[in-house]
N, C-alpha and C positions, 0 to 999 in steps of 0.2 A: 635316065633317073639320076645317075653315076655324075653325068656332068653337072646336073642339080646339087649332087652331093659334095662334089669337089667346092662348086661356088660358097655353099653353106658351110664348108670349113674354112672357111675365110671369117667365117662371123665368130667362129669360136675364138679366133686369136683376136680381133678385133675388141670383141668383148673385154678378154683379158686385158688388152693393150690401152681401154679407155675406163675401165672402171674397175679394171684388181682384179673381178671375178665373174661367175656365172657363167661364162662361155664355158667351161669344161661340163657343165651339166649338158650342152647339146650334142657332147661327142657320140655318146652312147648310140643318142634316137636315132642322129646323122648316118649313123655305121650300121643298125638295124633297120634302118625304112629307106633309106635309100642305096643299100650296096648289099643289105641282105645275110649280113654278118649275125651268125648265131650272139645272142646278146649276152653269154659267158665270154664267147672272145672278143667280142665287142667291147667288155670291161678291161680285158688284158690289152688290147689295142688304145681305147683310150686313155688306158696310163702312161704309154708310152708315148702317146700323142700331146697330150696335158703336160708331162713330164720335161718334153723335148720344146714347146712353144713358151711354157713357164719361164724354161732356162733363157730364151732370148730377153724375155721381160726382166728378170731379174738381174741378168748381165745391166742391161739399161739403167735399172734402178740406183746399183751399184757403182756405177758412177757418177752418179749423183747423190751419192751418198746414203739413200735411202732404205739400205738393210742394217738391221740390227742384229751382229752375228751372237748376242750371248742372249737374248730374248731364244731368236730360231733355232739356236741350241737348245733351250728350256725347253720351248713347245715342241720342238721339231725331232726330239730323238724318242720320245714317247709314242710321238706319232707314226715316225719309221717304226720302230717295236711295233705295234700294234697294227700297220698297214703289212708288214712280212709276216707276220702270226698268221694274217688273217686270209694273204695270199697264196702262202704256203702250207700249211695242215686244214685252217675251217673251211675254206669254200672246197676243197677236194672232198672234206669229209660229209658234207651234204647232200642228202642223197638226189637224184634226180626226179626219182616220183615223191613227192612228201605227203601229198594227201589226196585222195578219191572220194567225193560225194554223190555217189548214183552216176553219171554219165560226167560231172564234172572233176576235172584232173589240177591237180597244184601241182605242177614241175618246178625243179629249181628256177629255170627259166623266165616263166610266167612270176613268181615270187619275187624275181630280182626285178621286172618292170615293172610289178606292182610298186615295190619299195621306190622304184626310179622316180615312177610317175608322182608319188606322194612326196617325195623330198623336192620336185621340179615345184612343185603348187606351194609347199614353203619356202622355198627360195625366191620365186615369185613374189610373195606375201612380203618378203623382206627388200626387195629390193624395191617394192612399187610403197614402200613405206618413206614419209616426207623424211628427209635426213637434215641431222642439225648440224650445227657449227661443232666437233668433236673436241672436248677440252681433255687435255691429261689428268686424270685421277690424282691429288695431292696426297691421298695413300701411299703406303707402300706397294710395290709389287707383289699380286698375290702368284710367287711362283707354285704353291699346291695345286690352286685352283689353275691354273696356266700349263700345269703339266696334266690334269685330268684330264683338262679341253682340248687337250693332244692328243691324248689317247682315244677320248672319243672321236673326235675328225679323225683319225687314222683308220676307224672299225669302221667308217663309213666309206671312207676314202676305198679301202682295201676290198669291200662290199662290192659297190656300185660302180666302182671304177673312174672315181672323177677328182678332182683336184680339191674342190671343198673349200674354195677361196672366200665364199659367202660365208661359211662359217670360220674360219683361221680368222679373218679381218678385224670384224667386232671380238672375238675372244683375245688378241693383241691388241688391241686399243681399251679395252675393260680390266682385261687383267696383267696385260704387260706395261701398259702407261705409255705406249706409242703414241702418237700421231698418225694422223688418215695417212700422210705419205708413207711416212714409214713401215705404216702397219700394210700397206700394199706390197711393198718393195721385197719387206721380210716375209711377207704372205708368199709370195712367188719366189722364194728362196727355197721355202719349206713346201710347197708345193713341189719342184722339179725335183727333190730329192726322195721325197715319197711317193712319189709318181712311179717314177724309176725302179727305184726300191721294191715297190711294189710288183713290178713286171718281173723282176729279177726271180720273185718267189715262184712266179709260174714259168720262169724259162728253166728254173731249177727242176721241175717235172716234165722238163722236155717235151713243153708243147711246141704244135706247128704253128708258123707265124708266116704271113706274106710280108717278108720284110720290102720287096718293092712298093707294096702299093702302101704301106705306112711311109716310106721316104716319100713320097708322093703328096699323099693326104696330109703329113705333116711340114711340107714345104708350103702348102696353101696358109695351114693357120699358122705357121712361122709369118709368112707375107700378110695374115690378118695381122699379128701383136705389133710389128714394125710399123704399121701403117696407123693401127690403135695409139701406139706411144705418142709418132707425129701428132695426132691429132688432135691429142690433150690441149693442146696448146690454143684450138679455137671452138671446142664445145664445150657445153656445160654438163657436169656431173650429174647436179642433182634433177637436169631435165631428161639426161639421158636413161639414165639406171628404171626410172618407172617402164617408159617405153620398151624398154628391154624385159623387166620386169611381166611386163603385160604379151609379151612374147612366149616368153618363159611358161606362164599358165594358162596359154592356150595349147602349148605344146606339150605340157604335164597331163591337160584334161584329155586331148586326145588319144595320147597314150595309155593313157586311163580306162578311157572305154574303150579304144581299140581290142587292148587286152582281156577285158572281161567278155566283151562281145565274144572272140573267138574260143571263150571256153564253150 
């Protein structure tokens, strides 16, 4: 199963490289189901893996001039603060056992996987929608809404340990006035910083990590994003996103049913 898990980790990077998002949402399920890592620890591992993988992609986009640092700062700072607060104080404050009705126990880990599955379904639907040519809005950039979106994405990132590219990119296009290419590059920059900062929130609580495993897993994901960035020359984004969306949808439904069935 671990061999399959390492192979699957390549798809995390491939998705980030090809479509700029979506891949990070696979990280936690891969860690939980293929490597049998506790969901709570998996969210921390995911933040590191996504942060490192996104950094490679962000570096590539930076060299192409596809990173808007001003928008990244306006969106990113509120997002970073929300991620750190969520990992440092909110997550540790959530009790392990939340609710029990008869023999059914709702634990923190179960809640996390349920939220994650629902998030995957929404992400899949967003990716399966037919994309239209994005036009930069003529209206002034909405900094207030951009910052509010940053906080919302940061809270989600901190809770479930995903990069949130599928949420960040539309926000940067709609409220930041960026083109699709610049939105992808800027999103990867934000994901890099917010994910790694989120993990620091866990490190400050002296959580124990298997660093060797993280390095091995991340290398496969990084290889995927390098390959994905190269393959963008030969692939059609409009056709690729729906296919990947269906895969994420099936995964989300599987996690939802599996989590509910085991209760």
